[in-house]
C-alpha positions as CSV (number, residue, x, y, z in Angstrom):
1,M,-5.5,-12.6,-44.1
2,I,-2.8,-10.7,-46.1
3,M,-1.2,-11.6,-49.4
4,Q,2.6,-12.1,-49.9
5,G,3.9,-13.4,-53.2
6,G,0.4,-14.6,-54.1
7,I,0.2,-16.7,-50.9
8,K,-2.3,-16.1,-48.2
9,M,-0.7,-15.5,-44.8
10,S,-2.2,-14.9,-41.4
11,K,-1.7,-11.5,-39.9
12,K,0.3,-11.7,-36.7
13,K,-1.8,-10.7,-33.8
14,T,-0.8,-8.4,-30.9
15,T,-0.2,-10.3,-27.7
16,V,-1.6,-9.3,-24.4
17,A,-0.7,-11.5,-21.4
18,I,-2.7,-11.9,-18.2
19,A,-1.5,-13.7,-15.1
20,K,-3.1,-14.2,-11.7
21,E,-0.9,-16.3,-9.4
22,A,-0.9,-16.6,-5.6
23,E,2.0,-14.1,-5.3
24,I,2.7,-10.8,-7.2
25,Q,6.2,-12.0,-8.1
26,D,4.8,-15.1,-9.7
27,S,2.3,-13.1,-11.7
28,V,4.9,-10.7,-13.0
29,T,7.3,-13.6,-13.9
30,K,4.4,-15.4,-15.7
31,V,3.6,-12.3,-17.8
32,F,7.2,-11.9,-18.9
33,D,7.4,-15.6,-19.7
34,L,4.2,-15.3,-21.8
35,L,5.7,-12.4,-23.7
36,G,8.8,-14.4,-24.6
37,G,11.0,-14.4,-21.5
38,V,12.9,-11.6,-20.0
39,E,16.3,-12.7,-21.3
40,K,14.9,-12.5,-24.9
41,M,13.0,-9.2,-24.3
42,L,15.9,-7.2,-22.8
43,K,19.5,-6.8,-23.9
44,P,22.3,-7.8,-21.5
45,N,24.3,-5.1,-19.8
46,A,21.5,-2.6,-20.6
47,T,20.3,0.5,-18.8
48,I,16.6,0.0,-18.0
49,V,14.2,2.7,-16.9
50,L,11.1,1.7,-15.0
51,K,8.3,4.3,-15.3
52,P,5.7,3.7,-12.6
53,N,2.7,5.9,-11.9
54,A,3.7,8.0,-8.9
55,G,1.8,11.1,-9.8
56,H,0.2,11.9,-6.4
57,A,1.3,11.7,-2.8
58,A,-0.7,8.8,-1.4
59,G,0.0,5.5,0.4
60,P,0.1,2.1,-1.3
61,E,-3.3,1.1,0.2
62,T,-5.0,3.8,-1.9
63,S,-4.1,2.5,-5.3
64,V,-3.3,6.0,-6.4
65,C,0.2,5.0,-7.4
66,T,1.7,1.7,-8.8
67,N,1.9,-1.0,-6.1
68,P,5.5,-0.9,-4.8
69,E,5.5,-4.7,-4.7
70,V,4.7,-4.9,-8.4
71,I,7.8,-2.7,-9.0
72,R,9.9,-4.9,-6.7
73,A,8.8,-7.9,-8.7
74,V,9.7,-6.3,-12.0
75,I,13.1,-5.4,-10.6
76,H,13.7,-9.0,-9.6
77,E,12.6,-10.2,-13.1
78,V,14.6,-7.6,-15.0
79,R,17.8,-8.6,-13.1
80,K,17.6,-12.0,-14.8
81,A,18.7,-10.2,-18.0
82,N,21.9,-9.0,-16.3
83,P,21.3,-5.2,-16.7
84,K,24.0,-2.6,-16.2
85,K,21.7,-0.2,-14.4
86,I,18.0,0.0,-13.3
87,I,16.4,3.4,-12.8
88,I,13.0,4.3,-11.5
89,A,11.9,7.6,-13.0
90,E,8.8,9.8,-12.7
91,S,7.5,13.3,-13.2
92,A,4.6,13.7,-10.8
93,A,1.3,15.6,-11.6
94,I,1.4,19.3,-12.0
95,G,2.1,21.0,-8.6
96,C,3.0,17.7,-7.0
97,D,6.5,16.9,-5.6
98,T,7.8,13.7,-7.1
99,I,10.1,12.8,-4.2
100,E,7.2,13.1,-1.8
101,C,5.2,10.9,-4.1
102,F,8.0,8.3,-4.2
103,K,8.1,8.4,-0.4
104,L,4.4,8.1,0.5
105,S,3.7,5.5,-2.2
106,G,6.3,3.1,-0.9
107,I,8.2,3.2,-4.2
108,G,11.1,5.1,-2.6
109,K,11.5,2.4,0.1
110,V,11.6,-0.4,-2.6
111,A,14.2,1.5,-4.5
112,L,16.4,1.8,-1.4
113,E,16.0,-1.8,-0.4
114,E,16.7,-3.0,-4.0
115,G,19.6,-0.6,-4.6
116,V,17.9,1.0,-7.6
117,E,18.4,4.7,-8.6
118,L,15.5,7.1,-8.3
119,I,15.2,10.0,-10.6
120,D,12.7,12.9,-10.4
121,I,12.2,14.0,-14.0
122,K,11.1,17.4,-12.9
123,R,14.5,18.2,-11.5
124,E,16.5,17.1,-14.5
125,K,18.5,19.8,-16.2
126,D,20.0,17.8,-19.0
127,L,17.2,18.0,-21.5
128,I,17.0,17.3,-25.2
129,T,14.5,19.0,-27.5
130,L,12.9,16.3,-29.6
131,P,10.6,17.1,-32.6
132,V,7.3,15.3,-32.8
133,R,7.0,14.4,-36.5
134,N,3.4,14.4,-37.9
135,N,2.1,15.7,-34.5
136,K,-1.6,15.4,-34.0
137,S,-1.8,18.1,-31.3
138,N,0.0,21.4,-30.9
139,I,2.9,19.6,-29.3
140,S,5.4,20.0,-32.1
141,S,8.4,19.2,-29.8
142,V,9.1,18.0,-26.3
143,R,12.1,18.4,-23.9
144,I,13.0,15.0,-22.7
145,P,15.8,14.1,-20.2
146,R,18.8,12.7,-21.9
147,F,18.9,9.6,-19.7
148,L,15.5,8.6,-20.9
149,L,16.5,8.9,-24.6
150,E,19.8,7.0,-24.0
151,A,18.2,4.2,-22.0
152,D,18.3,0.8,-23.7
153,H,14.8,-0.1,-22.5
154,I,11.9,1.7,-21.0
155,I,9.4,-0.4,-19.1
156,N,6.0,1.3,-18.5
157,L,4.5,0.3,-15.1
158,P,1.1,1.9,-14.8
159,I,-1.7,1.1,-12.3
160,L,-5.2,0.8,-13.7
161,K,-7.5,3.4,-12.2
162,A,-10.4,5.7,-12.8
163,H,-9.2,9.2,-13.7
164,A,-11.2,12.4,-14.2
165,S,-9.1,13.7,-17.1
166,M,-9.4,10.6,-19.3
167,V,-12.1,8.4,-17.6
168,F,-9.4,5.9,-16.8
169,S,-5.6,5.9,-16.6
170,C,-3.4,3.0,-17.7
171,A,-0.5,2.3,-20.1
172,L,-0.8,5.1,-22.6
173,K,-1.5,7.9,-20.1
174,N,1.3,6.9,-17.8
175,I,4.0,8.1,-20.3
176,K,2.7,11.6,-19.8
177,G,4.9,11.5,-16.7
178,T,8.0,11.7,-18.7
179,V,7.7,15.4,-19.3
180,Q,8.1,18.4,-17.0
181,D,5.3,20.7,-15.7
182,K,5.5,23.2,-18.6
183,V,4.6,20.5,-21.2
184,H,2.1,19.0,-18.8
185,I,0.2,22.3,-18.7
186,E,0.4,22.7,-22.5
187,M,-1.0,19.2,-23.0
188,H,-4.1,20.1,-20.9
189,K,-4.8,23.2,-23.0
190,Q,-5.6,21.1,-26.0
191,N,-6.9,17.6,-26.9
192,L,-5.2,15.7,-24.1
193,A,-5.6,12.3,-25.8
194,M,-3.9,13.5,-29.0
195,A,-1.2,15.2,-26.9
196,M,-0.5,11.9,-25.2
197,M,-0.1,10.2,-28.5
198,D,2.5,12.8,-29.5
199,V,4.5,12.3,-26.3
200,W,4.5,8.6,-27.1
201,Y,6.0,9.2,-30.5
202,A,8.8,11.0,-28.7
203,V,9.2,8.6,-25.8
204,R,8.1,5.1,-26.6
205,A,8.1,2.4,-23.9
206,D,9.3,-1.1,-25.0
207,I,7.2,-3.1,-22.6
208,N,4.0,-2.3,-20.7
209,I,3.3,-4.2,-17.4
210,V,0.0,-3.2,-15.9
211,D,-0.7,-3.3,-12.1
212,C,-4.2,-4.7,-11.8
213,I,-3.8,-6.1,-8.3
214,R,-6.1,-3.5,-6.7
215,P,-7.3,-1.2,-9.5
216,A,-8.9,2.0,-8.3
217,G,-12.5,2.8,-9.2
218,G,-14.4,5.8,-7.8
219,Y,-13.5,9.4,-8.5
220,G,-9.8,9.0,-9.2
221,P,-7.1,10.0,-9.0
222,H,-7.8,11.9,-5.7
223,T,-10.7,9.8,-4.2
224,P,-10.0,6.2,-5.3
225,V,-12.0,3.2,-4.2
226,P,-9.7,0.1,-4.8
227,L,-11.1,-3.3,-5.8
228,E,-9.3,-6.6,-5.3
229,V,-8.7,-8.1,-8.8
230,G,-5.3,-9.6,-8.3
231,C,-3.8,-9.8,-11.8
232,I,-1.0,-8.4,-13.9
233,L,-1.3,-7.7,-17.6
234,G,1.5,-7.1,-20.1
235,S,2.1,-6.3,-23.8
236,Y,4.4,-4.5,-26.1
237,D,1.4,-2.5,-27.3
238,P,0.0,0.1,-24.9
239,V,-3.3,0.5,-26.7
240,A,-4.0,-3.2,-26.8
241,V,-3.2,-3.7,-23.2
242,D,-5.3,-0.8,-22.2
243,M,-8.3,-2.3,-24.2
244,I,-8.0,-5.6,-22.5
245,A,-7.5,-4.0,-19.1
246,C,-10.8,-2.2,-19.7
247,D,-12.4,-5.5,-20.5
248,V,-11.1,-7.0,-17.3
249,I,-12.9,-4.3,-15.2
250,G,-16.0,-4.0,-17.4
251,L,-15.4,-0.6,-18.9
252,D,-17.0,0.0,-22.3
253,T,-14.2,1.2,-24.5
254,D,-16.7,2.5,-27.0
255,K,-17.5,5.2,-24.5
256,V,-13.8,6.3,-24.0
257,D,-12.6,8.8,-26.6
258,Y,-9.0,7.8,-26.1
259,F,-9.5,4.7,-28.2
260,K,-11.1,6.7,-31.0
261,V,-8.1,9.1,-31.0
262,A,-5.7,6.1,-31.1
263,A,-7.5,4.8,-34.2
264,E,-7.3,8.2,-35.9
265,A,-3.6,8.5,-35.1
266,G,-2.9,5.0,-36.3
267,F,-1.4,4.2,-33.0
268,G,-1.6,0.7,-31.4
269,T,-4.1,-2.0,-31.9
270,I,-7.8,-1.3,-31.2
271,D,-9.4,-4.2,-33.0
272,R,-9.9,-7.1,-30.6
273,N,-9.8,-9.5,-33.6
274,D,-6.1,-8.5,-33.9
275,I,-5.4,-9.1,-30.2
276,E,-4.5,-12.5,-28.8
277,V,-4.9,-12.8,-25.0
278,V,-2.6,-15.4,-23.6
279,G,-2.4,-16.9,-20.1
280,K,-5.6,-16.2,-18.1
281,Q,-8.5,-15.0,-20.2
282,V,-10.6,-12.0,-19.4
283,K,-13.5,-14.1,-18.0
284,D,-11.0,-15.7,-15.5
285,V,-10.1,-12.5,-13.8
286,Y,-13.2,-10.2,-14.5
287,K,-14.4,-7.9,-11.8
288,K,-16.8,-5.0,-12.5
289,L,-15.1,-1.8,-11.3
290,W,-17.1,1.3,-10.3
291,I,-16.1,4.1,-12.7
292,P,-18.8,6.8,-12.3
293,Y,-17.3,9.0,-15.0
294,I,-19.2,7.1,-17.7
295,G,-22.9,7.5,-17.9
296,G,-25.8,9.7,-19.1
297,M,-25.3,13.4,-18.8
298,Q,-28.9,13.9,-17.8
299,K,-28.4,12.8,-14.2
300,W,-28.5,16.4,-12.9
301,P,-31.9,17.7,-14.0
302,E,-31.7,20.7,-11.7
303,Y,-29.1,22.2,-14.0
304,N,-29.3,22.9,-17.7
305,I,-26.5,20.6,-19.0
306,L,-25.6,21.2,-22.7
307,S,-23.3,18.3,-23.4
308,D,-23.8,17.4,-27.1
309,N,-20.5,16.6,-28.9
310,A,-18.6,16.6,-25.6
311,C,-15.6,14.3,-25.3
312,S,-15.4,11.7,-22.6
313,S,-12.8,13.8,-20.7
314,C,-15.2,16.7,-20.2
315,Q,-18.1,14.3,-19.5
316,A,-16.0,12.8,-16.7
317,M,-15.2,16.3,-15.3
318,L,-18.9,17.1,-15.4
319,A,-19.7,14.0,-13.4
320,L,-17.0,14.7,-10.9
321,N,-18.0,18.3,-10.3
322,M,-21.7,17.8,-10.2
323,E,-21.3,15.0,-7.6
324,T,-18.9,17.2,-5.6
325,L,-21.5,19.9,-5.4
326,K,-23.9,17.3,-4.0
327,A,-21.4,16.0,-1.5
328,I,-20.6,19.5,0.0
329,G,-24.2,20.8,0.1
330,E,-23.9,23.3,-2.8
331,Y,-25.9,21.5,-5.5
332,D,-29.4,22.7,-4.7
333,K,-28.1,26.2,-3.8
334,N,-26.8,26.6,-7.4
335,A,-29.6,24.9,-9.2
336,G,-30.8,26.5,-12.5
337,K,-27.3,27.3,-13.8
338,T,-26.3,26.3,-17.4
339,V,-23.2,24.2,-18.0
340,V,-21.8,24.0,-21.5
341,I,-19.3,21.3,-22.5
342,G,-18.3,20.3,-26.1
343,R,-18.5,22.0,-29.4
344,K,-21.8,23.9,-30.2
345,D,-23.1,25.9,-33.1
346,S,-25.2,28.0,-30.7
347,I,-26.1,28.3,-27.0
348,P,-29.2,29.9,-25.4
349,E,-29.4,33.7,-25.2
350,G,-30.2,35.8,-22.2
351,I,-28.4,33.8,-19.5
352,P,-26.8,36.0,-16.8
353,K,-23.0,35.7,-17.0
354,E,-22.6,34.3,-13.5
355,K,-25.1,31.5,-14.3
356,L,-23.4,30.4,-17.6
357,I,-20.5,28.0,-17.0
358,L,-18.4,27.5,-20.2
359,H,-16.2,24.5,-19.5
360,G,-13.2,23.8,-21.8
361,N,-11.7,25.1,-25.0
362,C,-14.6,24.0,-27.1
363,T,-16.7,26.8,-25.6
364,R,-14.1,29.5,-26.1
365,K,-16.2,31.3,-28.8
366,W,-18.7,32.4,-26.1
367,K,-16.1,33.3,-23.4
368,D,-17.4,36.9,-23.1
369,R,-20.9,35.7,-22.3
370,G,-20.2,33.5,-19.3
371,L,-17.6,32.1,-16.9
372,F,-15.1,30.5,-19.3
373,I,-12.7,27.9,-17.9
374,E,-9.8,27.2,-20.2
375,G,-8.3,23.8,-20.8
376,C,-8.8,20.5,-22.7
377,P,-9.9,19.4,-20.2
378,P,-9.6,22.1,-17.5
379,G,-8.5,21.4,-14.0
380,E,-10.3,18.7,-12.1
381,T,-12.0,21.0,-9.5
382,S,-12.5,24.1,-11.7
383,M,-16.1,23.5,-12.6
384,Y,-17.6,23.1,-9.1
385,M,-15.5,25.9,-7.7
386,T,-16.5,28.2,-10.5
387,I,-20.2,27.3,-9.9
388,K,-19.9,27.8,-6.2
389,E,-17.9,31.0,-6.2
390,E,-19.5,32.6,-9.3
391,I,-16.1,33.6,-10.6
392,V,-13.7,31.8,-12.9
393,V,-11.6,29.4,-10.8
394,D,-8.8,28.2,-13.2
395,G,-5.6,28.4,-11.0
396,R,-4.5,31.7,-12.4
397,G,-2.7,34.3,-10.2
398,D,-2.7,33.2,-6.6
399,Q,-5.9,31.1,-6.8
400,V,-4.1,27.8,-6.2
401,E,-2.9,28.9,-2.7
402,T,-5.7,31.2,-1.7
403,L,-8.8,29.4,-3.1
404,I,-8.3,26.0,-4.7
405,R,-6.2,24.2,-2.1
406,P,-8.0,25.6,1.0
407,G,-11.3,24.8,-0.7
408,Q,-10.3,21.2,-1.5
409,K,-9.0,20.7,2.1
410,A,-12.3,22.0,3.6
411,D,-14.5,19.9,1.2
412,Q,-12.5,16.6,1.4
413,P,-14.1,15.0,4.5
414,A,-17.7,15.4,3.1
415,W,-16.6,14.3,-0.3
416,K,-14.8,11.1,0.9
417,K,-17.8,10.1,3.0
418,Y,-20.1,10.7,0.0
419,V,-17.9,8.7,-2.4
420,F,-17.6,5.6,-0.2
421,E,-21.3,5.6,0.4
422,Q,-21.9,5.6,-3.4
423,A,-19.3,2.8,-3.8
424,E,-21.1,0.6,-1.3
425,K,-24.4,1.2,-3.1
426,F,-22.8,0.4,-6.5
427,Y,-21.2,-2.9,-5.4
428,A,-24.4,-4.0,-3.6
429,E,-26.3,-3.5,-6.9
430,H,-23.6,-5.3,-8.9
431,K,-22.8,-8.2,-6.6
432,N,-23.9,-10.7,-9.3
433,D,-21.7,-9.0,-11.9
434,Q,-18.3,-9.9,-10.5
435,G,-17.0,-12.6,-12.8
436,E,-16.9,-16.3,-12.2
């Protein structure tokens, strides 16, 4: 309760809508209706930017990118508000071609069929430097395309999926795709969650519509294992919708640092007592999703893992890279090495340099004593390749072309086989934990 003029008044709750209808279009329409109706939510004759997740080049069956039929359904719904223009815009992940991502994901086909403009943010030249006031990271300003800043509405259209850099990816992380590669790279050199908050202060979406039709578990974003859930979520608040999305798939938000950072930044709603779920309830759509990034850090006893005070991002990277070593037959060969993640007051003495892996910026103070991999967090494959090669593999120089990409290509078949075997095992063990 809050006081106003001596009268007790109830605090208005943040609304998160959930819909699960027979057709995707009906679910999307239902979410908009639950949030107030599209004609009330959007101004007439408006320019509306739809921001999907199209960060990697993969087909719609993989759930790497937002389901193109969800985007089509949103276009149909938005047209009820008589917009002047609808634009689909994205900046794909570092090193990825956005146009190729649009094409392979099926989003490009939907844009063509619906007569909607596609824009690759990476190719935009008309940029405006926008200061980030009270920034929480080192991102004091960002260069944002003019069309984004001049749009009347931005609708955020993420897909819910497991993600190595943040444990999971949903509404808040998806707006990272409004900046070009230079800012992307800077964001990964510091606290990524705080950097994402700062980008949100510069580019704030009006509405968040979450694709939870086939969310992707597994070791996303590159090796997803989709699960049929079949629902759409929506909210004006990206943090609140992310929390409820995590509840839908059984992900413990207390183990994800992003929500702690959101609380510190005063950004969004993280208290479930302040969130009202309308439409379907979590129990109506619940499905336990396999997200192996969360768990104990003592699952690899053959290595000396020093993980105290490590954030969930570096813990996720550790899980991904240790399991990759197992999949490709390099785990036992490199047993006995020490891996350090998170802030430490001290680390053991006398470890040979090639056997001491210092992962992430928190370990910088000992960079001369071991193989130091810069980043917050570092690249998704840097740890296992550094362990395997006994040199720092961080993408500098010509490493991307001569070492990282050839290595990933060679390792992919064994890795995919391993991941799907682990997924089958997980779902067999949790067959009684899949909702009503």
